[in-house]
N, C-alpha and C positions, 0 to 999 in steps of 0.2 A: 365476480370480483376477481381480479389478478392479484395474485400474492408475489411480492418479491421474494425470491429464493437467494437468501444472502450467501448460502453456502456454494453457489456456482461463482462467487466471485474470485477472481484471481488473487485477491489480497485475504489473508489468514486474519480475520477477526480477533481471534483471542490474541494472538502475538502482536497485533496492532494495538488493541488496548494495554497490554503488559508493557509494552515497550514505551509507551507514553510516559508511564511512571513519573519522575522528578525532571526527567529531560525536556519536556516540553510541555507547555501549556495550551488550552484551548480557548480561544479568542472567539466572543460573538462580533461577526463582521455583517451580517445581514439576516435577511428573512426570505424563505420560499412562500411566495402566496398563494399561487393556484397554477394548475396545470394550463399549458398553451397548445393547442393543435392536437393531432392524432399521433404523435412520435414519442411522446412522453416529455417533452421540453416542460420546463418550470419556468413562470415568470417571478424573477427574485428582484429583491432589493439587496443592494452590496454597498458598504463603505465604496468610495470611488478608488480609494487608493489599491483596493484588492482587484478591482476590474483592471488597473495597470498590471498589475503583476500575474494575472491569472494565465496559466497555460493548459492545454488539454495534458491529460494526465494526472495532473494533481488531485488532491482529495480536500472535500469539505467534510465536516464530520454534522449529523444531524441524531438529535436523540431520540432512540426509538426503544421503547420499552425501558426506561431508566439509563441506558447506555448509549455512549457516543459511538455512532457505528460510522466508519469511512464511507463517502462514496465517489468515485472517481468520475472526473470531469470527462465526458466523452466528446463535447462540444458546447460551444457557447455564442453567443451574439450578444454583444454589449451595448448595440444601438437600440435594441429591443428589449434589453435586460432579460435575456433568457439563458437558461442553463439546462443541459441535457446531460444526465447522469447514466454511467455504464449499469446495465439490468434494469433501468426503467424505461421500459420501449412503447408504453400506451399510456392513454388518460388514467384508468383504472389504477395501474402501477403509481403514478404519478400522485394521484389522491393519497395515497399513504405516507406522504412526505409534504403534502400541502400544508401551507399555515405553521411551517416549522421554522426554527430558528436554524441560522447555518453558522457553523465554528469554523476556525482557521487554525491549522497549527503554528504555532511560534517557538522558538526557542528564547530561553533567557539570554539576555545579551552577553553573558560570560561563555554560553556555549557556542553562539556565532563565531565568535572569535577564535574558539579552540580550532585547531587544524583537524581534519578528518583523516584517517587513511587512507592510501590511496588503494582500494581495491581493485580498481580495473586491471591492474597489473597481473592479476590472478586469472585472468582470462585464459584459457588453454591449460592450466592446471588439471590433473587427474585428482579426482577427491578419495582417498582411502581412509575407510571407515575402521577403527581400532576395536570398536565394539564387535564389528561382525567378522572383520578379517578381509572384506570385499574393497574392490574398486568400485564406488558407486557410480563412475562417470567421469565426464570431464567439465568444467566451468565453460558455459557458453557465453555467458553475458552477466552482469552486474545489474541489479535494477534497486532504485531506491523507493523504498514504500515510507509511509507516515512514520517517522522514529526509527525505522529499521532497514539496514542494508542487506539485500539478499541475491544469493549466488543462483543464476538458473543453471541446473547441472543437467546435463544431458547423457543419456545411455540407451542402450538397445531397446528398451520398453517406453521411452518418451523423455519426459523431463520432470523435474520437480523443483520447488524453490529451498533452499538453505539458507536459514538465516546464519550471517557472518558476525557471531558473536564470539568473543573471547573463550566464554564457557566451552564451545562446542570445539575450537580449533586447540590442537596439541602441538603442530608443527607444522612449519613450512619448510619443505625441501627444495631450495631454489633451483639446484643444478640437474634436480630431476624433474624439476615442473611438479610436483606433488604436494598436495594440501591434505595433511593428515589430521582427521576429527576425529571426535568420539560423540557421536550422535547417541541420542536417548535410544533406550531400546524400543521397539517398534515405531521410530519415527516415520518410517516408510509406509507403513501399514495404514494412516490417517490419509 
């Protein structure tokens, strides 16, 4: 039997669950019925409005061991009612989510109307951590995860994801293109 390794996902599950909090809600929008083919596709029943909104890269949540686990849509075929999730690449892995309810993240109406900060302007900024006193790298791009905006920070050792939350951001030095942050001790060790 194939086991899905959720730790390999680009999404930090703990942060996804914590960030959902009161800002968003999960709505039941369909059902994964069964595996289809040999590449991990799932035959699914979805609310028709969800098919219209669905894009590659979006997330559905599926209950696994009592937790709502995010699964990123890698591919879909509306005409055949098929979904393919990242990290589910064969029929055995697909069996682990077969006969599961599908949930979709929705924001309360008042949150939808609230303007979100434009983090895209921070691309190219250096990130300096006051906890370690080091420059951590530069922001290569901004990505939207369920309930969380993340900066992809690149340095000589690779790249890492950093949540763009007020709790971490100390100061933005516009003239020097530096984002000063206070990251929790051991943040880069995980």
